[in-house]
N, C-alpha and C positions, 0 to 999 in steps of 0.2 A: 062628757062630763055629766055625773049624776046629778039630779035635781037637789036643792037645798032644803032642808039643813042636812049637813054632813055630820057624822059623829066619830070621834077618834079615841080609841080606848088604850090606855096603858096601865100597868100596874107597877108597883115597887114593893119590896121587902127587904128585910134584914133581921138578924139577930142582934142582941144589945151590943155585942162586940164586934160586930162586923161591918164591912161596907154595904152600901145600899145596891140591890140589883134591881134594873128597871127592865121591864119586858113588855113586848107588844106582840101580838100573834104574827107569826111568819117573818119575824125579824131577829136579828141577833140581839142578844141581851147586852146591856151597858152596866158597867160597875161604876158607881158614883160615890162621891164623899164630898166633905165641905172643901172649900178652897183654903189656901195658906192664910189668906185674911181672916178666916173664921176659925182658924186652928188646925185646919186638915193639912194633910202631906202635899198637897198641890200635884199629886200624881194621878189622881182621877179625875174624870169629868165632874164638875160641879153643876148645879142648877143654875148658878151665874154664867158659867162656860156655855151650857146648853142653850140657854136664852139668847145670847150673843151669837152662837152658832145658828140658831134658828133665823135670826135677823139676815145673816149673810146667805144663808142656804135659800130662804124665801125671797131675797132680793134677786139672786141669780135665776131661780125658778120663774120668778116674775118676768125678768128681762128675756129669758129664752121663749116664754109664752108670746110676749108682745113682738119680739123680732120675727118669730115665725107667722104670726098673724099679719105683720107689715111687709112680709117677704124681703127681710133685711138680712144680708149676707154678712156673716162675721166669722172670725177665726176662733178666738178664745177669750174668756173673760176670767178675770180673777177679783175677789173681793175680800177685803179685811174690815173689820170693825171693832171698834173698842166702846163698851158699854160703861157708863159712868154710874156708879153706885153711891147714893149720898143719903143723908138722912133728912127726911121731909116730914115735919111735924112728929119728930122724935123716932120715926121708922124708917128702916132702910128701903130705899126705893130707887129703881133705875130712873135717872133724870134726863138722860140723852144717850145718843149713840153716835158716834162718828163713823161714817161708812166711807170707805175708799175703794174706788173701783178702777180696774184697769182693763179696757177693751181692746182686742188687737183686731183689726179690720184690715181688708185688702186696700190697695191704693186707688181703686175705682169707687170706694165706698162714699156715701153722701154724709159728710162729718156732721152737718147740722141735724140730719136724721138721727144719726147715732147718739147725739148729745139728747135730743128730744125724746128718744126711747129709753135711754138711760134715766133720766128724770122721770119719766111716766112709770118705770118700773118701781121706783122708790114711792110713788103716790099709791099704787095699787097693792103693794106688799101686805098681805093680810096679817103677817105677824106683827109689823110695826103698826097697822092699823088696829090691832086687837089688844095693845099692851095695857090698856085700862078697862078690859072687859070685867064685868061683874062675875064673881065666883059664888059658889053654894057649897056649902061644908055639910056632909053627912056623916056623922060619927057612930061608932060602936065600940064599947070597951069590954073586953072579955076577961074574966078572972079564970086562971088556971092553976 
């Protein structure tokens, strides 16, 4: 692993009447738009979908790293999450995430260790640990 801090760069662009394209070097582009709840079609990934997806993805990656470091054998894992968006002080904000995990192990597995590692994965997930991070806005307006 590289030393900290790590930096991740993505970009997004669109024309006034088109969906948004998100890009990051070396990865496939994603087309996004607002969710149905905000007037979108619901057929494209939304920022809300991507945030909840980041939660489950990070959870599984965290579990995989912990299981490997603990030499814990397992077969498969699946994870579903629901993010609750509500108004807090008049502004929309995610107020919670319900994460459901299904871990498949062999008959010889230590069940207590499995549960301990699953809980530890939740504690170390960098996405859920970062959700109240500060942000900085740098803007430029161009007239053409």
